N, C-alpha and C positions, 0 to 999 in steps of 0.2 A: 418611485424609489428606483435609482441605478444599481444594476448588481454588479458586484466583482467577477469581471473574465478569468477563469482558472482553465489553463491548459495542463492537461494530463496525459504522458507519454509512456505509456507500460511497457517494460521489456517482459513478455507473456512468456519468455523460455525460464526468466528469472522468477517471478511473482505468478501464480495463475489465479490464486484464490485470495480476493481482495472484495470490498462493500464500497459505493462510492454514497458519501453519508445524505441523506434528504435536506440539504440547505437552500433554500428560496432565496438567500443574500446572497448567491453564487452563480452564475452562469458558464456551465461547466462544458467542455467539449474533453472527451476521452479516446486518445488514439492507441488503439493496443497493437500493436508490432509484435506479431507470429513470426516462427521459424518457418522454415522449408518442409520440414519433417512433421510438423504441429498440426492435428487432423480436427482437434474439439475445442470448443468453447463453451463452457456450461451455458445452458439458456438461462437459467436463473441469475447469472452474471450480467447477460446482454439486457435481460428486461431491469436489472435494478440500475444499471448506468441509463436506458433509454428513459427510466421513469425520472432521471434525475439530472438529464444533462443529455448530451450529442454523443454519438459513436462514430468514428471510424474506425476500420481495421486495413493494418497495412501488412500484406503477406509479403515474407521475400521470399525470392525465389531463387537465392543461393545459399548454397552448404558448403559450409567451412567454419574454421574456428572464427568467433566475434563476429561473422556476416551480420547478423541481427544485428549487434552492437553499431557496427559502423552506419548501417541503415538508418539505426535510430537518431543517431548523432547528425547525419545529413539533414533527415528529416526536420530536426528539430531546427536547425537553420533555416530550412526553406519555410516551415510554420512561423519561427520569427521574423522574419522578413515580410510575412504578409499581415501578420498579427498587430492590433494594436497597441502603441506603447505601454498601454497600462495594463495589459494581459498579463497575467502569472503563469510563469513554467514550473511544472513540477514533473521529475523521472521518477515512476515509481519502480524501483530496482533495490535489490540487494548489492548489488555489483558497483563497488567505490569507483570504479572507474568512470562512472558518468560524474563523479564530482567536477571533473574538467571541463565536460560541456555544460554545466549550471556556471561555473565559474567563466566560463567564455561567454554565455549569455548575459551574466551581470556586467561584463563591459561594456555591452552596447546598452546600459541601464536597464535592465530586466530586473525584476523579482523573480531568483528560479532554483529550487532547490532538488538536489537526489532526497526522496524519502520510501520507506519499508513499508508504510501505510498512509491510509487517509485519515487516522483519528483527528489529526488537529484542524482538520477541516470544520469539525463539530467542537472545536474547543470550549465553547461558552457552556458546555454541559456538565454539570459539578458530579453528574453520576459517572459519566464517561472521565472525566479528571479521577476520581476514586478507582476505577475498574484498571486506567493506567496506572497508576502509582503502585496498586496490589500487583500488576503483572511485571513493573519493572521493578520489585522486591522481590519478586518470586525469580526473575532471570538472576538477580545478583544470588540468592541463596543457592541456585543451581551453580552457578559459574564458581563459587567458593566452596562448595561442599562436594563429597562425594556421593550424595544422594541418588539414589536409584529412582529412575522416573518410570512412574507406570506408563505403560504402551496403552491400556485400556481405558475407555473412557470415563467408566465408574471408578475406576481405582484411580486414576489422576485425578479425579473431580474430589474423589475422599481425600489425597493427597494437601491438595488448594484448603479445603475445608479445616479439615488436621492444621495446617502452616498458620492460618488465619483466625485460628477460633475464636481469639479474645477481640476480633476486630467487626463482629456482627456481619459478617460477611454475605451477600443476599444469593440467591439462586443462579439471578441474572448476573451477577458479577463474577460467579464462579465459572457458568459459560461462557463467557466473555473472554477470560482468561484460557478456557479450556481450547476455543477458536485460534485465540491469537498463539498458544502453544503449537500447533497443528501446523499454523501458517510458519511459523518460526523452525519447524522442524525437531521440536522438544517432544512430541508425543505423535503418535498416529490418530 
């Protein structure tokens, strides 16, 4: 079975906490771009990536506004020129400026997209889709109300259970929502 080759370029100044899904259908290469002042990458994160693919860390030696972003953009072009045409590119960042980089890659026939998480790589899982639906609905509630969001884990999880009390939400789904809320800065 041929596996899809996925290239993931991580803006680590922007997103520090993510997981690479275990998917045997993908051959993943993860490039983590680290700023000059960044000193730590979680051992758990490194282990997760190495369990599911290859890892390369690119540390910027430049300090200045957007220096890491420009370095990532240049490296995306270099990697693009060396990769097989079938490889798909994903830039993991909340910085919408990277949409221009992916549009540029698309002009050369690449599948390329900026993403804020890698959940889509395990899209066949119905449980994951249900968790995502709950989380999307919760973000909408936060955006459209003046609800005070608990900053403590138990308080936040109790809020989620209360909001979805009629949906038979599981503890695993509540934990997923809590982790996503931390990643997106809703809670600590």
